C-alpha positions in Angstrom: -25.4 -15.8 -94.8 -25.2 -14.3 -91.3 -22.1 -12.7 -90.0 -22.0 -15.3 -87.2 -22.2 -18.2 -89.7 -19.5 -16.5 -91.8 -17.3 -16.2 -88.7 -17.9 -19.8 -87.8 -17.0 -21.0 -91.3 -13.8 -18.8 -91.2 -12.9 -20.3 -87.8 -13.5 -23.8 -89.1 -11.3 -23.1 -92.1 -8.5 -21.7 -89.9 -8.7 -24.8 -87.6 -8.6 -27.0 -90.7 -5.6 -25.1 -92.0 -3.8 -25.5 -88.7 -4.4 -29.3 -88.8 -3.0 -29.5 -92.3 0.1 -27.6 -91.2 0.5 -29.9 -88.2 0.2 -32.9 -90.5 2.7 -31.5 -93.0 5.1 -30.8 -90.1 4.6 -34.4 -88.8 5.2 -35.8 -92.3 8.4 -33.8 -92.6 9.6 -35.1 -89.1 8.7 -38.6 -90.2 10.7 -38.3 -93.4 13.7 -36.8 -91.5 13.5 -39.7 -89.0 13.4 -42.3 -91.8 16.4 -40.7 -93.5 18.3 -40.6 -90.2 17.5 -44.3 -89.6 18.6 -45.2 -93.1 21.8 -43.2 -92.6 22.4 -44.9 -89.3 21.9 -48.3 -90.8 24.4 -47.5 -93.6 26.9 -46.2 -91.0 26.4 -49.4 -88.9 27.0 -51.6 -91.9 30.2 -49.6 -92.8 31.4 -49.9 -89.2 30.7 -53.6 -89.3 32.8 -53.9 -92.5 35.6 -52.0 -90.8 35.5 -54.2 -87.8 35.7 -57.3 -90.0 38.7 -55.8 -91.8 40.4 -55.0 -88.4 39.7 -58.5 -87.2 41.3 -59.9 -90.3 44.3 -57.6 -89.9 44.7 -58.8 -86.3 44.6 -62.4 -87.4 47.2 -61.7 -90.0 49.4 -60.0 -87.5 49.1 -62.9 -85.1 50.1 -65.3 -87.9 53.1 -63.1 -88.8 54.2 -63.0 -85.1 53.8 -66.8 -84.8 56.0 -67.2 -87.9 58.6 -64.8 -86.5 58.7 -66.8 -83.3 59.1 -70.0 -85.2 61.9 -68.6 -87.3 63.8 -67.1 -84.4 
């Protein structure tokens, strides 16, 4: 095998290794993004539940105030 051929093979191997590293990094970013999306969806669901709870409390407060007005 000639030195030039050996050097070409080494360069191809290095280029292939760089591509693999890029793909691994891209995969890690994708996984991080998917986890962030899932976390955001969970937080959104929790916020929605809190909002529903606050709306229910407001309605209860309005009912109490109406009863107080009626009784006074």
